[in-house]
Backbone as CSV, one residue per row, in Angstrom:
resi,resn,N_x,N_y,N_z,CA_x,CA_y,CA_z,C_x,C_y,C_z
1,MET,-27.013,36.454,41.090,-26.821,35.932,42.179,-27.509,36.495,43.505
2,PRO,-27.800,35.863,44.465,-28.625,36.561,45.578,-27.457,37.637,46.282
3,GLU,-28.103,38.735,46.608,-27.457,39.795,47.419,-27.155,39.400,48.933
4,ILE,-26.085,39.186,49.395,-25.357,39.061,50.430,-25.339,40.074,51.460
5,LYS,-26.230,40.758,52.427,-26.021,41.834,53.273,-25.280,41.366,54.476
6,HIS,-25.902,40.393,54.830,-25.713,39.940,56.293,-25.754,38.277,56.300
7,VAL,-24.867,37.675,57.505,-25.453,36.098,57.710,-25.287,36.366,59.255
8,THR,-26.485,35.664,59.391,-26.794,35.127,60.983,-26.912,33.810,61.116
9,GLY,-26.328,33.426,62.370,-26.610,32.096,62.704,-25.650,31.703,63.844
10,ARG,-25.396,30.365,64.304,-24.461,30.082,65.329,-22.946,30.175,64.824
11,GLY,-22.068,29.954,65.520,-20.782,29.965,65.297,-19.916,28.900,65.620
12,VAL,-19.107,28.564,65.081,-17.931,27.293,65.027,-16.511,28.010,65.416
13,PRO,-16.271,27.926,66.976,-15.171,28.486,67.330,-13.760,27.517,66.941
14,LEU,-12.853,28.137,65.896,-11.661,27.346,65.520,-10.477,28.426,65.577
15,LEU,-10.179,28.988,66.719,-9.224,30.255,66.807,-7.974,29.817,66.544
16,LEU,-7.357,29.138,65.743,-6.012,28.761,65.268,-5.464,29.614,64.055
17,ASP,-4.140,29.684,64.027,-3.418,30.222,63.304,-2.857,29.254,61.903
18,ASP,-2.894,29.993,60.705,-1.967,29.276,59.633,-2.879,28.002,59.510
19,ILE,-4.068,27.754,59.327,-4.729,26.684,58.668,-4.739,26.504,57.474
20,ASP,-4.317,25.444,56.849,-4.199,25.503,55.259,-5.257,24.978,54.772
21,THR,-5.079,25.022,53.464,-6.295,24.153,52.563,-6.343,22.597,52.826
22,ASP,-4.891,22.233,53.074,-4.992,20.708,53.023,-5.568,20.101,54.379
23,ARG,-5.643,21.071,55.676,-6.112,20.742,56.558,-7.830,20.806,56.573
24,ILE,-8.440,21.991,56.019,-9.538,22.167,55.494,-10.303,20.860,54.938
25,ILE,-9.561,20.323,53.512,-9.923,19.559,52.857,-8.939,18.573,52.392
26,PRO,-8.765,17.722,52.804,-7.474,16.479,52.454,-7.229,16.340,51.062
27,ALA,-6.093,16.402,50.541,-5.649,16.395,49.027,-6.693,14.909,48.686
28,ARG,-6.846,14.001,49.067,-7.367,13.165,48.595,-8.960,13.052,48.041
29,TYR,-9.469,14.094,48.395,-10.475,14.541,47.723,-10.735,15.496,46.748
30,LEU,-9.536,15.838,46.115,-9.729,16.676,45.210,-9.837,16.055,43.843
31,ARG,-9.802,15.057,43.807,-10.279,13.999,42.677,-11.552,13.784,42.254
32,CYS,-12.576,14.636,43.093,-13.888,14.619,42.910,-14.401,15.316,41.428
33,VAL,-15.465,14.856,40.917,-15.773,15.311,39.555,-16.728,16.659,39.982
34,THR,-17.610,16.465,40.935,-18.437,17.580,41.555,-17.827,17.843,42.952
35,PHE,-18.553,19.093,43.571,-18.232,19.213,45.053,-19.332,18.723,45.971
36,ASP,-20.404,17.983,45.479,-21.189,17.199,46.277,-20.618,16.506,47.385
37,GLY,-21.004,16.398,48.526,-20.560,15.574,49.587,-19.001,15.697,50.060
38,LEU,-18.550,17.207,49.546,-17.068,17.450,50.077,-17.549,18.033,51.675
39,GLY,-18.675,18.368,52.047,-19.302,18.988,53.309,-18.592,18.106,54.576
40,GLU,-18.816,16.835,54.192,-18.732,15.772,55.298,-17.133,15.433,55.738
41,HIS,-16.529,15.952,54.605,-14.969,15.452,54.665,-14.422,16.827,55.274
42,ALA,-14.979,17.983,55.632,-14.384,19.172,55.924,-13.331,18.882,57.230
43,PHE,-12.095,19.150,56.995,-11.413,18.928,58.374,-11.162,17.412,58.804
44,GLU,-11.516,16.693,57.864,-11.637,15.138,58.148,-10.286,14.659,59.111
45,ASP,-9.066,14.966,58.497,-7.968,14.695,59.213,-7.596,15.296,60.618
46,ASP,-8.172,16.557,60.746,-7.902,16.890,61.574,-8.960,16.169,62.800
47,ARG,-10.138,16.058,62.431,-11.072,15.568,63.301,-10.896,14.327,63.849
48,ALA,-10.100,13.553,62.601,-9.725,11.959,63.139,-8.573,12.118,64.383
49,GLN,-7.552,13.035,64.283,-6.874,13.200,65.294,-7.064,13.905,66.710
50,ASP,-8.026,14.877,66.463,-8.576,15.385,67.772,-10.088,15.145,67.843
51,PRO,-10.772,14.354,68.668,-11.932,14.201,68.560,-12.895,15.160,69.605
52,SER,-12.165,16.198,69.851,-12.703,17.400,70.442,-12.777,18.645,69.658
53,HIS,-12.370,18.324,68.205,-12.248,19.108,67.336,-13.566,20.209,66.941
54,PRO,-13.653,21.266,66.962,-15.227,21.763,66.883,-16.047,21.058,65.537
55,PHE,-15.509,20.763,64.517,-16.518,20.050,63.499,-17.094,18.751,64.073
56,ASN,-16.319,18.290,65.375,-16.893,16.843,65.779,-17.879,17.178,66.660
57,ASP,-17.875,18.211,67.279,-18.823,18.651,68.556,-20.170,19.206,68.041
58,SER,-21.006,18.072,68.433,-22.552,18.343,68.189,-23.259,19.878,68.630
59,ARG,-22.646,20.331,69.644,-23.002,21.798,69.852,-22.784,22.768,68.812
60,TYR,-21.767,22.652,68.051,-21.256,23.452,67.258,-22.309,23.198,65.688
61,GLY,-22.727,21.709,65.607,-23.349,21.531,64.097,-24.305,22.426,63.742
62,GLY,-24.425,22.839,62.441,-25.390,23.838,61.996,-24.992,25.070,62.068
63,GLY,-23.768,25.332,62.477,-23.068,26.644,62.719,-23.010,27.097,61.328
64,HIS,-23.157,28.543,61.231,-22.958,29.051,59.991,-21.408,30.272,59.925
65,VAL,-21.206,30.460,61.166,-20.095,31.612,61.231,-18.823,30.850,61.792
66,LEU,-17.884,30.688,60.886,-16.611,30.030,61.279,-15.598,31.080,62.190
67,VAL,-15.040,31.184,63.114,-14.282,32.307,63.720,-12.977,31.594,63.641
68,SER,-11.833,32.093,63.094,-10.511,31.480,63.119,-9.382,32.507,63.392
69,GLY,-8.394,32.038,62.964,-7.094,33.154,63.397,-6.326,33.709,62.362
70,ARG,-5.143,33.797,62.236,-4.418,34.669,61.270,-3.930,33.593,60.049
71,ASN,-4.203,34.105,58.847,-3.574,33.512,57.755,-4.586,32.268,57.434
72,PHE,-5.630,32.266,57.599,-6.672,31.195,57.472,-6.732,31.057,55.869
73,GLY,-6.713,29.607,55.521,-6.873,29.280,54.152,-5.498,29.464,53.223
74,CYS,-4.463,29.546,53.872,-3.123,29.373,53.345,-2.859,27.857,52.501
75,GLY,-1.513,28.005,51.920,-1.511,26.731,51.408,-1.673,26.753,49.973
76,SER,-1.911,25.536,49.342,-2.529,25.542,47.738,-3.866,26.289,47.463
77,SER,-4.268,26.620,46.430,-5.198,27.206,46.167,-6.516,26.526,45.674
78,ARG,-6.580,25.652,46.155,-7.794,24.675,45.943,-8.863,25.381,46.244
79,GLU,-9.904,25.277,45.327,-11.299,25.837,45.477,-12.108,24.889,46.200
80,HIS,-11.472,23.602,46.504,-12.428,22.707,47.305,-12.268,22.919,48.761
81,ALA,-11.405,23.801,49.186,-11.629,24.046,50.573,-12.803,24.828,51.032
82,PRO,-12.965,26.254,50.174,-14.297,26.682,50.435,-15.358,26.091,50.038
83,GLN,-15.520,25.189,49.027,-16.435,24.386,48.612,-16.880,23.802,50.082
84,SER,-15.801,22.993,50.415,-16.233,21.977,51.597,-16.709,22.543,52.943
85,LEU,-16.415,23.707,52.933,-16.783,24.655,54.036,-18.520,24.991,53.749
86,ARG,-18.145,25.483,52.704,-20.055,25.793,52.183,-21.008,24.542,52.378
87,ARG,-20.473,23.463,51.963,-21.415,22.310,51.812,-21.275,21.869,53.275
88,TRP,-20.571,21.980,54.090,-20.758,21.694,55.611,-21.950,22.585,56.302
89,GLY,-21.775,23.923,55.921,-22.844,24.729,56.191,-22.279,26.124,56.559
90,ILE,-21.128,26.515,56.510,-20.462,27.711,56.764,-21.117,28.606,55.740
91,GLN,-21.434,29.771,56.107,-21.916,30.879,55.207,-20.971,32.142,55.534
92,ALA,-20.032,32.320,56.421,-19.398,33.396,56.572,-18.148,33.146,57.565
93,VAL,-16.869,33.548,57.382,-15.727,33.202,57.872,-15.141,34.721,58.699
94,VAL,-15.037,34.719,59.836,-14.384,35.836,60.631,-12.932,35.433,61.109
95,ALA,-11.910,35.931,60.627,-10.393,35.522,60.952,-9.718,36.682,61.144
96,GLU,-8.637,36.760,61.713,-7.461,37.657,61.889,-7.015,38.199,60.645
97,SER,-6.565,37.236,59.536,-6.373,37.576,58.118,-6.476,36.436,57.662
98,PHE,-6.608,36.330,56.051,-6.822,35.412,55.140,-5.895,35.128,54.225
99,ALA,-5.568,33.895,53.647,-4.810,33.652,52.553,-5.435,34.313,51.092
100,GLU,-4.887,35.148,50.291,-5.526,35.738,49.282,-6.246,34.944,48.327
101,ILE,-5.630,33.947,48.004,-6.448,33.265,46.818,-7.769,32.365,47.469
102,PHE,-7.525,32.073,48.976,-8.797,31.103,49.710,-9.815,32.271,49.691
103,PHE,-9.502,33.765,50.175,-10.306,34.950,50.164,-11.274,34.799,48.656
104,GLY,-10.540,34.706,47.824,-11.267,35.259,46.464,-11.869,33.934,45.897
105,ASN,-11.669,32.837,46.678,-12.328,31.648,46.160,-13.746,31.646,46.975
106,CYS,-13.665,31.854,48.305,-14.813,32.494,49.194,-16.061,33.446,48.403
107,THR,-15.350,34.558,48.208,-16.036,35.524,47.549,-16.775,35.035,46.487
108,SER,-16.177,34.306,45.636,-16.828,33.809,44.301,-17.901,33.075,44.284
109,LEU,-17.884,32.370,45.653,-19.036,31.514,46.149,-20.000,32.041,47.078
110,GLY,-19.608,33.351,47.447,-20.761,34.267,48.171,-20.429,33.910,49.683
111,ILE,-19.259,33.506,50.051,-19.167,33.331,51.322,-18.432,34.552,52.041
112,PRO,-18.759,35.461,52.626,-18.006,36.468,53.023,-17.072,36.274,53.991
113,CYS,-15.758,36.686,53.772,-14.663,36.589,54.697,-14.256,37.768,55.338
114,VAL,-14.435,38.150,56.663,-14.070,39.550,57.079,-13.074,39.407,58.362
115,THR,-12.414,40.341,58.733,-11.390,40.394,59.367,-11.940,41.295,60.848
116,ALA,-11.210,40.968,61.876,-11.496,41.508,63.206,-10.162,41.292,63.961
117,SER,-10.215,42.177,64.804,-8.703,42.297,66.008,-8.676,40.665,66.752
118,ARG,-7.453,40.481,66.962,-7.533,39.179,67.906,-8.359,39.172,69.017
119,ALA,-8.202,40.233,69.616,-8.982,40.440,71.086,-10.307,40.166,70.811
120,ASP,-11.079,40.760,69.713,-12.359,40.763,69.207,-12.738,39.236,69.033
121,LEU,-11.812,38.557,68.503,-11.845,36.990,68.062,-11.887,36.363,69.125
122,GLU,-11.117,36.565,69.812,-11.051,35.615,71.212,-12.300,35.909,72.010
123,GLY,-12.860,37.078,72.253,-14.044,37.349,73.023,-15.121,36.658,72.202
124,LEU,-15.337,36.718,71.047,-16.380,36.148,70.187,-16.324,34.446,70.256
125,ALA,-14.974,34.011,70.201,-15.078,32.465,70.296,-15.120,32.100,71.655
126,ALA,-14.864,32.653,72.711,-15.125,32.622,74.279,-16.527,32.398,74.433
127,ALA,-17.384,33.451,73.766,-18.872,33.425,73.835,-19.581,32.320,73.309
128,ILE,-18.824,31.865,72.156,-19.345,30.688,71.420,-19.559,29.411,72.559
129,ARG,-18.073,29.156,72.588,-17.976,28.248,73.535,-18.733,28.051,74.912
130,THR,-18.734,29.398,75.581,-19.714,29.266,76.734,-21.377,29.473,76.480
131,CYS,-21.716,29.737,75.162,-23.037,29.137,75.010,-23.355,29.111,73.653
132,PRO,-23.127,28.030,73.004,-23.043,27.688,71.630,-24.367,27.840,70.679
133,GLU,-25.589,28.172,71.666,-26.887,28.652,70.995,-26.579,30.146,70.607
134,THR,-25.652,31.078,70.660,-25.716,32.301,70.501,-25.748,32.636,69.158
135,GLN,-26.450,33.594,68.777,-26.810,34.060,67.655,-25.727,35.301,67.204
136,ILE,-25.195,34.855,65.990,-24.184,35.888,65.618,-24.365,36.335,64.298
137,THR,-24.239,37.879,64.045,-24.887,38.460,62.708,-23.729,39.088,62.253
138,VAL,-23.215,38.924,60.860,-22.011,39.212,60.175,-22.725,40.150,59.383
139,ASP,-22.771,41.447,59.712,-23.325,42.652,58.918,-22.299,43.372,58.058
140,LEU,-22.686,43.065,56.742,-21.740,43.715,55.835,-22.037,45.378,55.658
141,GLN,-23.285,45.700,55.814,-23.954,47.125,55.625,-23.266,47.639,56.666
142,THR,-23.180,47.382,57.818,-22.606,48.194,59.096,-21.438,47.988,59.294
143,CYS,-20.385,47.001,58.404,-19.299,46.324,58.990,-19.283,46.108,60.128
144,GLU,-19.859,45.252,60.996,-19.946,44.936,62.219,-20.255,43.611,62.308
145,ILE,-20.193,42.993,63.644,-20.565,41.769,64.177,-21.289,42.272,65.322
146,ARG,-22.488,41.513,65.332,-23.450,41.539,66.660,-23.547,40.171,67.399
147,TYR,-23.315,40.116,68.427,-23.746,38.975,69.206,-24.216,39.053,70.817
148,GLY,-25.291,38.870,71.366,-25.585,39.083,72.802,-25.320,40.875,72.565
149,ASP,-24.888,41.297,73.497,-24.957,42.877,73.658,-23.607,43.586,73.083
150,GLU,-22.900,42.566,72.469,-21.350,42.898,72.123,-21.630,43.479,70.352
151,VAL,-20.777,44.452,70.104,-20.623,44.712,68.785,-19.098,44.902,68.422
152,VAL,-18.614,44.304,67.269,-17.402,44.176,67.026,-17.085,44.681,65.542
153,ALA,-16.155,45.762,65.372,-15.839,46.057,64.142,-15.314,45.242,63.253
154,ILE,-15.469,45.057,61.818,-15.023,44.236,60.909,-14.587,44.681,59.885
155,ASN,-13.351,44.387,59.200,-12.880,44.984,58.050,-13.212,44.109,56.776
156,ILE,-13.635,44.682,55.427,-13.507,43.938,54.309,-13.336,44.912,53.352
157,PRO,-12.363,44.327,52.141,-12.187,45.446,51.181,-13.709,46.044,50.480
158,ALA,-13.437,47.153,50.277,-14.508,47.826,49.605,-15.276,46.946,48.403
159,SER,-14.687,46.745,47.465,-14.962,46.140,46.139,-15.422,44.678,46.525
160,THR,-14.948,43.972,47.525,-15.379,42.847,47.817,-16.881,42.616,48.332
161,ARG,-17.123,43.846,49.395,-18.257,44.180,50.202,-19.602,44.547,49.213
162,ASN,-18.855,45.248,48.263,-20.020,45.807,47.123,-20.526,44.636,46.395
163,ALA,-19.624,43.739,45.749,-19.570,42.624,45.377,-20.678,41.573,45.765
164,LEU,-20.496,41.490,46.865,-21.234,40.621,47.827,-22.805,40.921,48.196
165,MET,-22.536,42.557,48.420,-24.128,43.273,48.758,-24.705,43.706,47.469
166,THR,-24.313,43.321,46.297,-25.186,43.546,44.717,-25.463,42.481,44.452
167,GLY,-24.518,41.265,44.704,-25.173,39.813,43.773,-24.112,39.708,42.728
168,ARG,-23.064,40.616,42.774,-21.958,40.256,41.680,-20.928,39.642,42.142
169,TYR,-20.955,38.719,42.973,-19.516,38.309,43.158,-19.146,36.860,42.414
170,ASP,-19.795,36.341,41.573,-19.741,35.068,40.983,-19.056,35.449,39.630
171,PHE,-17.790,35.967,39.458,-17.081,36.441,38.324,-16.964,35.626,37.036
172,LEU,-16.973,34.442,37.380,-16.781,33.274,36.221,-18.424,33.559,35.361
173,GLY,-19.344,33.807,36.358,-20.830,33.704,35.750,-21.014,35.340,35.087
174,GLN,-20.429,36.437,35.677,-20.316,37.522,34.729,-19.712,37.300,33.626
175,LEU,-18.434,36.774,33.304,-17.684,36.345,32.424,-18.548,35.756,31.116
176,LEU,-19.160,34.575,31.678,-20.075,33.945,30.713,-21.261,34.773,30.378
177,ASP,-21.700,35.417,31.103,-22.917,36.242,30.633,-22.555,37.465,29.696
178,ALA,-21.316,37.673,29.637,-20.525,38.838,28.818,-19.980,37.982,27.732
179,ALA,-20.165,36.888,27.293,-19.705,36.233,25.932,-19.824,36.912,25.070
180,PRO,-20.721,37.293,24.478,-20.825,38.246,23.096,-19.630,39.499,23.432
181,GLN,-19.837,40.123,24.205,-18.953,41.262,24.293,-17.531,40.895,24.301
182,VAL,-17.159,39.605,25.116,-15.870,39.391,25.079,-15.301,38.992,23.787
183,ARG,-16.493,38.049,23.075,-15.939,37.842,21.572,-15.747,38.957,20.721
184,GLU,-16.475,39.941,21.046,-16.305,41.469,19.976,-14.825,41.851,20.578
185,THR,-14.520,42.075,21.881,-13.484,42.675,22.113,-12.093,41.858,21.392
186,ALA,-12.248,40.518,21.503,-11.277,39.642,21.080,-11.347,40.032,19.831
187,ASP,-12.241,39.824,18.786,-12.112,39.961,17.332,-11.465,41.461,17.007
188,ARG,-11.217,42.525,17.821,-10.722,43.704,17.535,-9.195,43.803,17.848
189,LEU,-8.939,42.861,18.438,-7.279,42.377,19.079,-6.529,42.147,18.077
190,PRO,-5.769,42.648,17.356,-4.772,42.113,16.291,-4.525,40.612,16.980
191,TYR,-3.588,40.811,17.970,-2.819,39.698,18.513,-3.681,38.301,18.905
192,MET,-4.958,38.435,18.651,-6.084,37.502,19.176,-6.366,36.639,17.684
193,ALA,-6.128,37.056,16.407,-6.270,36.843,15.390,-5.937,35.452,15.231
194,ALA,-4.821,34.994,15.466,-4.517,33.773,15.505,-5.132,32.687,16.145
195,PHE,-6.232,33.060,17.082,-6.997,32.212,18.180,-8.195,32.145,17.604
196,ALA,-8.691,32.767,16.260,-10.135,32.969,16.018,-10.410,31.617,15.559
197,SER,-11.862,31.544,15.721,-12.275,29.948,15.396,-12.786,30.010,14.098
């Protein structure tokens, strides 16, 4: 997998708390066989109810850095939520905090989820609203966000940061790559004998 040391692009300000996965991608889209096309349905119901939603606003189209609030990605553990964001174009999410399963699903897709203080998030969101062309860099090497003349400290667990920066974030891929070692270990475990093929 490619190493992810930083993400640079325009931002999308959605500074709300407790945005759950059903709002990110409505349940009716969970029946898909592949994740292709999910991006166009990101926040579909919210966008229908609120024409001024940032994902409807052409000024933020093509934005790569989503800025949100506390407990982003709460609710059900559907992988479709980060998949829809990724396919919409989001490459990093900055929030006050994240739901744990959503955070893990984003990491396995190579989408850095970093936290910042509420005051810093408010400043970043305001800068994006004022000038949507603002370039934002989420830098995992320095653990900071840079935009304009501003530098904001961010937090990300060391193990996640290392996985992203070394390209070792696709945990399923790692497991599949190690299939011979997995079988060898399983063969040595007495309680796995009943499952031998």
